[in-house]
Backbone as CSV, one residue per row, in Angstrom:
resi,resn,N_x,N_y,N_z,CA_x,CA_y,CA_z,C_x,C_y,C_z
1,UNK,0.816,-1.231,-0.027,-0.014,0.012,0.010,0.865,1.246,-0.016
2,UNK,1.946,1.201,0.745,2.830,2.374,0.810,3.429,2.672,-0.582
3,UNK,3.876,1.581,-1.292,4.456,1.806,-2.574,3.387,2.337,-3.579
4,UNK,2.204,1.898,-3.442,1.113,2.362,-4.272,0.802,3.873,-4.021
5,UNK,0.851,4.246,-2.784,0.516,5.663,-2.422,1.662,6.530,-2.678
6,UNK,2.871,6.077,-2.594,4.087,6.907,-2.840,4.996,6.296,-3.845
7,UNK,4.571,6.277,-5.128,5.274,5.476,-6.134,6.555,6.164,-6.694
8,UNK,6.672,7.471,-6.522,7.728,8.184,-7.265,9.076,8.193,-6.571
9,UNK,10.134,8.359,-7.373,11.471,8.487,-6.832,12.042,9.835,-7.220
10,UNK,12.549,10.521,-6.255,13.271,11.777,-6.450,14.736,11.326,-6.599
11,UNK,15.250,11.506,-7.833,16.610,11.009,-8.127,17.762,11.847,-7.674
12,UNK,17.472,12.970,-6.927,18.568,13.844,-6.571,18.072,14.821,-5.478
13,UNK,18.552,14.560,-4.259,18.317,15.531,-3.189,19.498,15.431,-2.178
14,UNK,19.878,16.618,-1.692,20.868,16.663,-0.634,20.187,16.645,0.730
15,UNK,20.852,16.166,1.703,20.442,16.282,3.096,21.622,16.569,3.938
16,UNK,21.398,17.199,5.080,22.519,17.386,6.079,21.868,17.693,7.416
17,UNK,22.549,17.283,8.489,22.039,17.520,9.836,22.538,18.814,10.415
18,UNK,21.873,19.309,11.423,22.416,20.435,12.182,23.529,19.988,13.127
19,UNK,23.552,18.693,13.416,24.534,18.124,14.322,25.884,18.003,13.593
20,UNK,26.848,18.799,14.049,28.196,18.796,13.351,29.256,18.090,14.243
21,UNK,28.929,17.659,15.409,29.887,16.915,16.210,29.999,15.466,15.696
22,UNK,28.813,14.803,15.573,28.834,13.438,15.039,29.158,13.383,13.549
23,UNK,28.747,14.467,12.800,28.998,14.508,11.385,29.708,15.812,11.087
24,UNK,31.063,15.785,11.273,31.822,17.022,11.146,31.825,17.611,9.756
25,UNK,31.838,18.956,9.677,31.874,19.651,8.383,33.348,19.671,7.865
26,UNK,33.459,19.824,6.570,34.794,19.877,5.970,35.540,21.158,6.471
27,UNK,36.829,21.085,6.450,37.632,22.213,6.959,37.219,23.499,6.267
28,UNK,37.011,24.568,7.078,36.657,25.855,6.581,35.181,26.137,6.667
29,UNK,34.349,25.112,6.927,32.919,25.280,7.057,32.548,25.237,8.522
30,UNK,31.538,26.029,8.912,31.045,26.015,10.305,29.496,25.873,10.249
31,UNK,28.887,25.678,11.391,27.411,25.592,11.409,26.748,26.834,10.847
32,UNK,27.383,27.952,10.929,26.783,29.180,10.402,26.723,29.135,8.886
33,UNK,27.524,28.304,8.222,27.524,28.142,6.773,26.321,27.305,6.286
34,UNK,25.740,26.451,7.120,24.679,25.588,6.670,23.445,26.398,6.300
35,UNK,22.965,26.189,5.065,21.846,26.950,4.534,20.969,26.015,3.741
36,UNK,19.779,25.639,4.296,19.280,25.967,5.615,20.090,25.339,6.759
37,UNK,19.874,25.796,7.973,20.632,25.226,9.095,20.539,23.700,9.299
38,UNK,19.356,23.179,8.860,19.181,21.706,8.909,18.256,21.284,7.732
39,UNK,18.644,20.205,7.086,17.690,19.564,6.097,17.943,18.085,6.212
40,UNK,17.299,17.498,7.128,17.482,16.094,7.415,16.634,15.238,6.503
41,UNK,16.814,13.897,6.515,16.004,13.000,5.688,14.553,13.117,6.094
42,UNK,14.267,13.286,7.367,12.881,13.459,7.809,12.244,14.715,7.257
43,UNK,13.016,15.807,7.263,12.548,17.055,6.708,12.274,16.938,5.187
44,UNK,13.200,16.250,4.551,12.993,16.006,3.064,11.695,15.222,2.794
45,UNK,11.508,14.117,3.556,10.338,13.306,3.292,9.032,13.968,3.661
46,UNK,9.109,14.913,4.577,7.871,15.637,4.898,7.367,16.489,3.749
47,UNK,8.226,16.957,2.839,7.770,17.674,1.661,7.620,16.748,0.446
48,UNK,8.357,15.636,0.423,8.314,14.795,-0.740,7.097,13.858,-0.722
49,UNK,6.775,13.286,0.409,5.667,12.308,0.496,4.297,12.903,0.060
50,UNK,3.964,14.157,0.449,2.661,14.680,-0.059,2.564,14.755,-1.544
51,UNK,3.694,14.693,-2.303,3.689,14.705,-3.726,3.831,13.329,-4.311
52,UNK,3.697,12.271,-3.514,3.752,10.909,-3.966,5.162,10.344,-4.056
53,UNK,6.168,10.997,-3.473,7.543,10.510,-3.595,7.821,9.652,-2.310
54,UNK,8.166,8.427,-2.548,8.472,7.504,-1.432,9.895,7.147,-1.309
55,UNK,10.704,7.334,-2.343,12.105,7.004,-2.310,12.919,8.140,-2.918
56,UNK,14.178,8.186,-2.492,15.072,9.338,-2.891,16.503,8.812,-3.050
57,UNK,17.193,9.363,-4.084,18.596,9.154,-4.205,19.250,10.315,-3.516
58,UNK,19.992,10.099,-2.430,20.656,11.111,-1.678,22.005,11.448,-2.265
59,UNK,22.310,12.715,-2.383,23.490,13.191,-3.102,24.498,13.727,-2.082
60,UNK,25.774,13.222,-2.067,26.782,13.715,-1.188,26.992,15.243,-1.535
61,UNK,27.018,16.011,-0.462,27.232,17.459,-0.595,28.690,17.817,-0.410
62,UNK,29.380,18.075,-1.485,30.800,18.323,-1.434,31.124,19.578,-0.614
63,UNK,30.240,20.551,-0.578,30.519,21.821,0.061,30.647,21.598,1.581
64,UNK,29.768,20.802,2.122,29.741,20.577,3.568,30.485,19.421,4.068
65,UNK,30.493,18.296,3.348,31.087,17.053,3.850,32.068,16.419,2.897
66,UNK,32.262,16.957,1.705,33.140,16.493,0.728,33.159,14.976,0.553
67,UNK,34.211,14.250,0.962,34.261,12.778,0.694,33.753,11.958,1.884
68,UNK,33.246,12.611,2.938,32.697,11.933,4.123,31.248,11.641,3.901
69,UNK,30.916,10.407,3.505,29.566,10.020,3.189,28.736,9.561,4.340
70,UNK,29.215,9.783,5.590,28.729,9.153,6.769,27.233,9.420,7.052
71,UNK,26.802,10.658,6.877,25.407,10.976,7.196,24.501,10.299,6.232
72,UNK,24.844,10.266,4.965,23.951,9.582,3.974,23.911,8.099,4.249
73,UNK,25.060,7.479,4.612,25.110,6.073,4.946,24.196,5.776,6.145
74,UNK,24.249,6.675,7.126,23.402,6.524,8.333,21.920,6.575,7.943
75,UNK,21.555,7.444,6.971,20.183,7.474,6.553,19.729,6.155,5.873
76,UNK,20.618,5.603,5.084,20.306,4.252,4.445,20.248,3.163,5.484
77,UNK,21.098,3.233,6.517,21.009,2.237,7.586,19.654,2.310,8.295
78,UNK,19.150,3.482,8.470,17.885,3.645,9.162,16.682,3.344,8.282
79,UNK,16.843,3.567,6.931,15.770,3.391,5.985,16.252,2.698,4.728
80,UNK,16.614,1.434,4.839,17.281,0.742,3.703,16.476,0.580,2.480
81,UNK,15.162,0.671,2.523,14.304,0.552,1.298,14.077,2.003,0.729
82,UNK,14.150,2.975,1.485,13.753,4.348,1.095,14.847,5.046,0.325
83,UNK,16.158,4.837,0.693,17.219,5.680,0.122,18.280,4.852,-0.547
84,UNK,18.893,5.478,-1.555,20.229,5.058,-2.123,21.061,6.286,-2.144
85,UNK,22.338,6.096,-2.395,23.293,7.232,-2.290,24.098,7.391,-3.539
86,UNK,24.249,8.645,-3.909,25.256,9.092,-4.888,26.372,9.760,-4.058
87,UNK,27.340,8.893,-3.758,28.436,9.331,-2.827,29.615,9.974,-3.544
88,UNK,30.694,10.136,-2.766,31.903,10.694,-3.394,33.119,9.914,-2.801
89,UNK,34.106,9.675,-3.670,35.403,9.212,-3.238,36.453,10.101,-3.982
90,UNK,37.659,10.128,-3.417,38.719,10.994,-3.933,39.494,10.240,-4.951
91,UNK,39.401,10.621,-6.168,40.198,9.896,-7.252,41.688,10.150,-7.167
92,UNK,42.074,11.127,-6.335,43.485,11.400,-6.086,44.131,10.513,-5.022
93,UNK,43.307,9.744,-4.333,43.826,8.832,-3.305,44.039,7.458,-3.917
94,UNK,44.883,6.605,-3.295,45.129,5.300,-3.828,43.863,4.399,-3.842
95,UNK,43.662,3.600,-4.848,42.660,2.586,-4.922,41.212,3.107,-4.729
96,UNK,40.823,4.088,-5.491,39.442,4.555,-5.354,38.469,3.492,-5.737
97,UNK,38.810,2.600,-6.613,37.910,1.506,-6.985,37.590,0.613,-5.810
98,UNK,38.569,0.348,-4.990,38.322,-0.465,-3.779,37.379,0.267,-2.829
99,UNK,37.537,1.577,-2.707,36.656,2.368,-1.863,35.235,2.296,-2.404
100,UNK,35.032,2.331,-3.683,33.712,2.257,-4.314,33.076,0.896,-3.944
101,UNK,33.799,-0.201,-4.068,33.287,-1.499,-3.786,32.827,-1.621,-2.368
102,UNK,33.617,-1.126,-1.454,33.174,-1.176,-0.020,31.971,-0.396,0.262
103,UNK,31.761,0.722,-0.466,30.561,1.531,-0.236,29.306,0.988,-0.821
104,UNK,29.424,0.077,-1.788,28.274,-0.505,-2.485,27.347,-1.179,-1.483
105,UNK,27.901,-1.938,-0.511,27.069,-2.652,0.439,26.375,-1.715,1.430
106,UNK,26.770,-0.451,1.431,26.230,0.590,2.317,25.195,1.467,1.604
107,UNK,24.832,1.055,0.413,23.821,1.778,-0.325,24.283,2.763,-1.352
108,UNK,25.609,2.809,-1.583,26.204,3.778,-2.477,26.214,3.163,-3.892
109,UNK,25.284,3.515,-4.706,25.132,2.909,-6.053,25.528,3.877,-7.199
110,UNK,26.003,5.048,-6.813,26.517,6.033,-7.826,27.452,6.954,-7.126
111,UNK,28.204,7.692,-7.958,29.225,8.597,-7.414,29.159,9.974,-8.150
112,UNK,29.121,11.030,-7.311,29.220,12.356,-7.927,30.690,12.573,-8.290
113,UNK,30.906,12.952,-9.542,32.212,13.428,-9.996,32.029,14.740,-10.630
114,UNK,33.011,15.633,-10.381,32.873,17.040,-10.836,34.181,17.747,-10.870
115,UNK,34.356,18.599,-11.858,35.589,19.383,-11.840,35.544,20.537,-10.843
116,UNK,34.401,20.855,-10.285,34.256,22.044,-9.483,34.961,21.969,-8.169
117,UNK,35.308,20.763,-7.689,36.052,20.641,-6.449,37.586,20.685,-6.672
118,UNK,38.022,20.836,-7.913,39.438,20.867,-8.196,39.936,22.285,-8.369
119,UNK,41.252,22.471,-8.224,41.847,23.771,-8.513,41.715,24.139,-9.987
120,UNK,41.560,25.344,-10.337,41.376,25.744,-11.710,42.341,25.135,-12.681
121,UNK,43.636,25.006,-12.289,44.634,24.458,-13.170,44.513,22.931,-13.374
122,UNK,43.746,22.281,-12.493,43.496,20.837,-12.608,42.289,20.490,-13.430
123,UNK,41.419,21.437,-13.667,40.122,21.155,-14.275,40.143,20.704,-15.710
124,UNK,41.083,21.197,-16.577,41.058,20.708,-17.968,41.268,19.200,-18.056
125,UNK,42.044,18.608,-17.113,42.333,17.174,-17.189,41.698,16.321,-16.113
126,UNK,40.607,16.895,-15.533,40.050,16.232,-14.348,39.494,14.816,-14.603
127,UNK,39.130,14.532,-15.838,38.615,13.183,-16.178,39.687,12.211,-16.547
128,UNK,40.951,12.666,-16.557,42.014,11.803,-17.065,43.000,11.318,-16.047
129,UNK,42.666,11.534,-14.788,43.574,11.061,-13.698,43.523,9.547,-13.654
130,UNK,44.621,8.871,-13.219,44.520,7.404,-13.117,43.408,6.960,-12.173
131,UNK,43.177,7.677,-11.081,42.089,7.374,-10.167,40.743,7.413,-10.829
132,UNK,40.517,8.438,-11.634,39.244,8.624,-12.304,39.041,7.475,-13.311
133,UNK,40.073,7.090,-14.031,39.943,5.970,-14.967,39.546,4.703,-14.170
134,UNK,40.225,4.515,-13.054,39.901,3.343,-12.198,38.476,3.339,-11.766
135,UNK,37.930,4.502,-11.422,36.562,4.632,-11.020,35.591,4.203,-12.159
136,UNK,35.862,4.702,-13.356,35.022,4.346,-14.480,35.072,2.869,-14.760
137,UNK,36.229,2.261,-14.651,36.361,0.799,-14.921,35.628,0.048,-13.841
138,UNK,35.762,0.490,-12.600,35.053,-0.163,-11.472,33.537,-0.086,-11.636
139,UNK,33.056,1.093,-12.028,31.634,1.286,-12.231,31.044,0.299,-13.295
140,UNK,31.815,0.008,-14.302,31.337,-0.996,-15.331,31.176,-2.372,-14.692
141,UNK,31.994,-2.692,-13.683,31.879,-3.997,-13.067,30.812,-4.056,-11.977
142,UNK,30.641,-2.996,-11.233,29.749,-2.960,-10.044,28.367,-2.404,-10.350
143,UNK,28.200,-1.733,-11.533,27.020,-1.001,-11.901,26.826,0.309,-11.122
144,UNK,27.878,0.714,-10.415,27.792,2.043,-9.826,27.994,3.123,-10.831
145,UNK,27.078,4.079,-10.893,26.997,5.042,-11.951,28.027,6.204,-11.668
146,UNK,28.634,6.681,-12.777,29.412,7.913,-12.706,28.419,9.037,-12.941
147,UNK,28.219,9.930,-11.974,27.197,11.021,-12.070,27.904,12.352,-12.121
148,UNK,27.785,12.983,-13.285,28.604,14.123,-13.552,27.907,15.420,-13.302
149,UNK,28.410,16.210,-12.387,27.978,17.601,-12.196,28.991,18.443,-13.050
150,UNK,28.510,18.890,-14.217,29.416,19.598,-15.108,28.615,20.652,-15.847
151,UNK,29.411,21.513,-16.540,28.852,22.465,-17.425,28.817,21.927,-18.856
152,UNK,28.093,22.588,-19.768,27.990,22.106,-21.150,29.415,22.047,-21.758
153,UNK,30.380,22.850,-21.372,31.671,22.879,-21.957,32.426,21.519,-21.626
154,UNK,31.964,20.824,-20.647,32.635,19.538,-20.304,32.010,18.327,-21.047
155,UNK,31.021,18.558,-21.898,30.356,17.417,-22.533,31.208,16.700,-23.561
156,UNK,32.122,17.391,-24.237,33.021,16.728,-25.214,33.893,15.765,-24.489
157,UNK,34.501,16.135,-23.363,35.346,15.244,-22.592,34.539,14.096,-22.030
158,UNK,33.352,14.383,-21.595,32.466,13.300,-21.120,32.144,12.274,-22.214
159,UNK,31.863,12.803,-23.418,31.601,11.955,-24.548,32.752,11.004,-24.805
160,UNK,33.965,11.507,-24.705,35.125,10.684,-24.924,35.296,9.619,-23.831
161,UNK,34.981,9.938,-22.607,35.031,8.942,-21.567,33.994,7.892,-21.757
162,UNK,32.835,8.283,-22.176,31.774,7.279,-22.438,32.145,6.313,-23.536
163,UNK,32.894,6.843,-24.537,33.371,5.998,-25.605,34.398,4.995,-25.139
164,UNK,35.280,5.433,-24.247,36.333,4.591,-23.731,35.795,3.565,-22.717
165,UNK,34.662,3.896,-22.054,34.134,2.985,-21.032,32.648,2.695,-21.367
166,UNK,32.359,2.029,-22.424,30.993,1.950,-22.940,30.040,1.134,-21.972
167,UNK,30.582,0.378,-21.058,29.737,-0.413,-20.157,29.523,0.256,-18.775
168,UNK,30.084,1.439,-18.625,29.927,2.164,-17.335,28.641,2.936,-17.358
169,UNK,27.812,2.738,-16.287,26.590,3.531,-16.202,26.986,5.008,-15.999
170,UNK,26.342,5.964,-16.715,26.642,7.359,-16.604,25.360,8.157,-16.474
171,UNK,25.396,9.131,-15.556,24.215,10.039,-15.379,24.760,11.489,-15.381
172,UNK,24.072,12.269,-16.270,24.396,13.693,-16.328,23.435,14.450,-15.433
173,UNK,23.938,15.068,-14.395,23.133,15.796,-13.430,22.641,17.164,-14.068
174,UNK,21.401,17.501,-13.859,20.866,18.883,-14.082,21.116,19.356,-15.524
175,UNK,20.875,18.421,-16.541,20.974,18.858,-17.962,22.403,19.399,-18.222
176,UNK,23.458,19.027,-17.530,24.790,19.603,-17.685,24.731,21.142,-17.479
177,UNK,23.744,21.528,-16.648,23.573,22.977,-16.239,23.311,23.890,-17.450
178,UNK,22.787,23.339,-18.531,22.390,24.198,-19.720,21.245,25.076,-19.235
179,UNK,21.364,26.349,-19.433,20.390,27.262,-19.076,20.633,27.961,-17.737
180,UNK,21.777,27.667,-17.124,22.105,28.282,-15.818,22.269,29.779,-15.919
181,UNK,22.618,30.299,-17.137,22.747,31.696,-17.392,21.526,32.282,-18.007
182,UNK,20.421,31.438,-18.070,19.206,31.927,-18.630,19.050,31.657,-20.096
183,UNK,20.128,31.211,-20.733,20.138,30.958,-22.221,20.067,29.453,-22.505
184,UNK,19.129,28.987,-23.324,18.963,27.616,-23.671,19.597,27.443,-25.089
185,UNK,20.909,27.311,-25.187,21.573,27.288,-26.448,21.362,25.944,-27.194
186,UNK,21.014,26.036,-28.441,20.774,24.844,-29.224,22.020,24.014,-29.369
187,UNK,23.183,24.680,-29.504,24.452,23.929,-29.688,24.779,23.120,-28.443
188,UNK,24.482,23.676,-27.272,24.752,22.924,-26.008,23.787,21.738,-25.827
189,UNK,22.509,21.977,-26.184,21.517,20.871,-26.107,21.929,19.762,-27.075
190,UNK,22.422,20.168,-28.275,22.908,19.166,-29.225,24.085,18.359,-28.678
191,UNK,25.009,19.037,-27.999,26.099,18.309,-27.368,25.651,17.314,-26.346
192,UNK,24.642,17.667,-25.560,24.118,16.752,-24.580,23.436,15.594,-25.300
193,UNK,22.697,15.885,-26.340,21.938,14.826,-27.052,22.890,13.864,-27.733
194,UNK,24.089,14.277,-28.076,25.078,13.403,-28.707,25.424,12.228,-27.742
195,UNK,25.344,12.385,-26.524,25.606,11.393,-25.552,24.636,10.198,-25.638
196,UNK,23.529,10.421,-26.245,22.485,9.382,-26.339,22.957,8.108,-27.079
197,UNK,23.983,8.244,-27.938,24.465,7.092,-28.670,25.201,6.106,-27.738
198,UNK,25.504,6.545,-26.497,26.091,5.597,-25.518,24.964,4.991,-24.696
199,UNK,24.742,3.759,-24.788,23.520,3.071,-24.346,23.310,3.165,-22.795
200,UNK,24.371,3.381,-22.058,24.268,3.373,-20.610,24.296,4.825,-20.048
201,UNK,24.040,5.794,-20.878,24.099,7.218,-20.435,22.672,7.745,-20.200
202,UNK,22.449,8.418,-19.050,21.208,8.949,-18.702,21.270,10.415,-18.347
203,UNK,20.183,11.086,-18.259,20.114,12.523,-17.903,19.111,12.781,-16.815
204,UNK,19.497,13.544,-15.818,18.549,13.986,-14.800,17.815,15.233,-15.203
205,UNK,16.457,15.127,-15.229,15.629,16.256,-15.546,15.400,16.955,-14.200
206,UNK,16.204,17.923,-13.888,16.304,18.380,-12.492,16.842,19.798,-12.376
207,UNK,16.826,20.258,-11.151,17.313,21.635,-10.744,16.687,22.715,-11.562
208,UNK,15.365,22.724,-11.617,14.652,23.726,-12.389,14.833,25.117,-11.845
209,UNK,15.015,25.197,-10.528,15.189,26.542,-9.888,16.416,27.271,-10.362
210,UNK,17.377,26.550,-10.886,18.655,27.095,-11.287,18.807,27.431,-12.768
211,UNK,17.777,27.044,-13.547,17.860,27.130,-15.001,16.749,28.021,-15.600
212,UNK,17.051,28.490,-16.771,16.055,29.309,-17.478,15.669,30.566,-16.673
213,UNK,14.318,30.693,-16.473,13.829,31.818,-15.706,13.946,31.690,-14.185
214,UNK,14.330,30.469,-13.757,14.619,30.176,-12.329,13.429,30.363,-11.406
215,UNK,12.250,30.206,-11.935,11.037,30.346,-11.109,9.924,29.556,-11.734
216,UNK,8.933,29.135,-10.896,7.763,28.384,-11.449,7.084,29.264,-12.482
217,UNK,6.387,28.579,-13.484,6.171,27.177,-13.532,7.233,26.326,-14.290
218,UNK,8.371,26.960,-14.709,9.466,26.289,-15.378,9.115,25.785,-16.776
219,UNK,8.118,26.329,-17.381,7.653,25.865,-18.694,8.642,26.137,-19.783
220,UNK,9.565,27.091,-19.611,10.583,27.355,-20.619,11.493,26.279,-20.826
221,UNK,11.565,25.287,-19.882,12.434,24.117,-19.972,11.817,22.993,-20.847
222,UNK,10.532,23.126,-21.096,9.812,21.998,-21.791,10.447,21.716,-23.175
223,UNK,10.755,22.688,-23.973,11.365,22.264,-25.267,12.645,21.471,-25.122
224,UNK,13.503,21.792,-24.162,14.708,21.023,-23.958,14.374,19.616,-23.458
225,UNK,13.426,19.506,-22.550,13.026,18.231,-22.048,12.467,17.342,-23.225
226,UNK,11.650,17.946,-24.054,11.049,17.197,-25.144,12.175,16.677,-26.097
227,UNK,13.115,17.501,-26.366,14.218,17.108,-27.236,15.025,15.936,-26.669
228,UNK,15.262,16.019,-25.361,15.960,14.919,-24.700,15.119,13.621,-24.723
229,UNK,13.778,13.802,-24.511,12.928,12.665,-24.592,12.931,12.006,-25.947
230,UNK,12.984,12.819,-26.959,12.936,12.287,-28.375,14.271,11.641,-28.683
231,UNK,15.359,12.056,-28.034,16.689,11.577,-28.321,17.093,10.352,-27.419
232,UNK,16.883,10.463,-26.144,17.236,9.420,-25.198,16.156,8.408,-24.996
233,UNK,14.907,8.874,-25.161,13.729,8.034,-24.769,13.466,8.197,-23.282
234,UNK,12.247,7.847,-22.860,11.976,8.033,-21.425,12.704,7.096,-20.530
235,UNK,13.232,5.990,-21.013,13.896,5.009,-20.228,15.267,5.485,-19.726
236,UNK,15.737,6.609,-20.234,17.070,7.115,-19.833,16.969,8.529,-19.254
237,UNK,15.777,8.959,-18.933,15.606,10.229,-18.258,15.006,9.989,-16.865
238,UNK,15.379,10.796,-15.889,14.839,10.660,-14.531,14.682,12.005,-13.955
239,UNK,13.463,12.205,-13.351,13.151,13.455,-12.663,13.864,13.527,-11.326
240,UNK,14.255,14.757,-10.944,14.819,14.968,-9.631,14.594,16.436,-9.213
241,UNK,14.521,16.627,-7.891,14.255,17.968,-7.428,15.460,18.866,-7.173
242,UNK,16.497,18.240,-6.703,17.684,18.955,-6.150,17.287,19.804,-4.993
243,UNK,16.536,19.205,-4.056,16.237,19.893,-2.769,17.512,19.865,-1.933
244,UNK,17.658,20.803,-0.982,16.615,21.805,-0.592,16.687,23.070,-1.470
245,UNK,17.496,23.083,-2.497,17.592,24.296,-3.259,16.377,24.566,-4.067
246,UNK,15.631,23.544,-4.482,14.393,23.696,-5.192,13.251,24.251,-4.325
247,UNK,13.463,24.304,-3.028,12.386,24.758,-2.113,12.697,26.038,-1.432
248,UNK,13.592,26.869,-2.080,13.996,28.169,-1.498,13.470,29.287,-2.374
249,UNK,13.193,30.369,-1.736,12.682,31.576,-2.453,11.392,31.312,-3.098
250,UNK,11.138,31.649,-4.333,9.878,31.521,-4.974,9.598,30.067,-5.473
251,UNK,10.647,29.245,-5.358,10.494,27.908,-5.904,9.991,26.920,-4.840
252,UNK,9.497,25.792,-5.250,8.945,24.821,-4.337,8.951,23.420,-4.991
253,UNK,8.759,22.419,-4.111,8.868,21.044,-4.496,7.733,20.655,-5.504
254,UNK,6.544,21.066,-5.232,5.431,20.712,-6.117,5.648,21.275,-7.538
255,UNK,6.186,22.503,-7.655,6.383,23.034,-9.003,7.365,22.162,-9.803
256,UNK,8.320,21.576,-9.081,9.318,20.694,-9.746,8.670,19.431,-10.273
257,UNK,8.067,18.671,-9.432,7.523,17.386,-9.825,6.297,17.552,-10.738
258,UNK,5.525,18.663,-10.548,4.287,18.803,-11.379,4.605,19.033,-12.803
259,UNK,5.763,19.610,-13.136,6.132,19.899,-14.529,6.196,18.550,-15.291
260,UNK,6.761,17.515,-14.680,6.828,16.199,-15.306,5.563,15.410,-15.084
261,UNK,5.032,15.432,-13.902,3.868,14.580,-13.506,2.594,15.073,-14.189
262,UNK,2.409,16.343,-14.323,1.113,16.933,-14.730,1.118,17.646,-16.034
263,UNK,2.255,18.168,-16.561,2.150,19.125,-17.655,2.916,18.793,-18.890
264,UNK,3.675,17.784,-18.973,4.375,17.400,-20.224,3.402,16.613,-21.063
265,UNK,2.678,17.263,-21.958,1.602,16.544,-22.688,2.059,15.573,-23.730
266,UNK,3.356,15.535,-24.001,3.889,14.603,-24.982,4.242,13.273,-24.294
267,UNK,4.138,13.198,-23.004,4.435,11.930,-22.273,3.202,11.099,-22.182
268,UNK,3.287,9.821,-22.406,2.265,8.801,-22.051,2.328,8.506,-20.612
269,UNK,1.311,7.769,-20.093,1.341,7.295,-18.717,2.592,6.429,-18.469
270,UNK,2.914,5.576,-19.393,4.120,4.731,-19.269,5.413,5.556,-19.285
271,UNK,5.445,6.593,-20.087,6.618,7.481,-20.093,6.830,8.132,-18.759
272,UNK,5.738,8.614,-18.138,5.894,9.322,-16.912,6.418,8.375,-15.814
273,UNK,6.017,7.080,-15.885,6.476,6.111,-14.901,7.952,5.924,-15.016
274,UNK,8.472,6.005,-16.275,9.971,5.947,-16.433,10.630,7.175,-15.847
275,UNK,10.186,8.362,-16.151,10.836,9.542,-15.672,10.683,9.729,-14.173
276,UNK,9.562,9.258,-13.620,9.303,9.533,-12.153,9.657,8.384,-11.298
277,UNK,9.969,7.185,-11.878,10.274,6.055,-11.031,11.245,5.023,-11.666
278,UNK,10.842,4.525,-12.790,11.479,3.253,-13.264,12.986,3.449,-13.713
279,UNK,13.315,4.635,-14.245,14.706,4.888,-14.640,15.568,4.942,-13.474
280,UNK,15.209,5.781,-12.436,16.004,5.882,-11.185,16.035,4.554,-10.477
281,UNK,14.943,3.811,-10.485,14.900,2.544,-9.844,15.936,1.582,-10.489
282,UNK,15.993,1.554,-11.772,16.925,0.630,-12.448,18.397,1.055,-12.260
283,UNK,18.651,2.403,-12.320,20.020,2.827,-12.163,20.550,2.814,-10.778
284,UNK,19.736,3.144,-9.783,20.193,3.332,-8.416,19.695,2.301,-7.370
285,UNK,18.458,1.773,-7.608,17.893,0.873,-6.586,18.035,-0.569,-6.988
286,UNK,19.160,-0.944,-7.552,19.305,-2.350,-7.975,19.811,-3.254,-6.885
287,UNK,20.159,-2.722,-5.734,20.635,-3.567,-4.646,19.517,-3.600,-3.545
């Protein structure tokens, strides 16, 4: 009955506790930096469940906890059916593949990888480190997805990695941030669509608050979503909120899910089930 009442999966949300003694913040961050001061898994589910969301992929927050996945692992320990984790490991440390395998049994079925945590001089080659190559090879064996937080300028390098590692599951977070400056450039959307030729590559339909007009009802994103739908198919797209950022200012959780659930008239009922549940279920909830 619970699954029937709460069928949907939010494929991307951050959480963090106000408690920083048990779950210390990364060096340089203090409790005053937490915004909001608390966004626990219980607080997340209090806004998600009224919209029919019963499961969530929790995303490691590099700003507050960097490579320490402890709080998300604790959430999975408490709610093993409800959550899976997109964690983080340091590809600059020895044997990141072994770290990935150890985290799999703790609910970590994907990994956030991003150039944004690197020094500017390291960013052009961020996908080429020996540790990063090891991560992609490990993901092909374990089914743990490489989940890229990138800009559109990084899509060419991503395409090359997908070609070199064709069996590795890949997820592009937040449309590769196309539209973050308010402009939906056709050339950037075309670059994202080129990834569709890699059969294990997916895109998160997410972070509406940060793209386009950055306010509800987010309808300006519909043409991009439709193009991705026509290119990737519904089986490789997944909706996500990117809370708590989607619930700040004029934005809200309902506006995010309703765009996909209620207003994309080109989707069939079966298509919506893929975007709102089945794609994320297959990619992240396989354990």
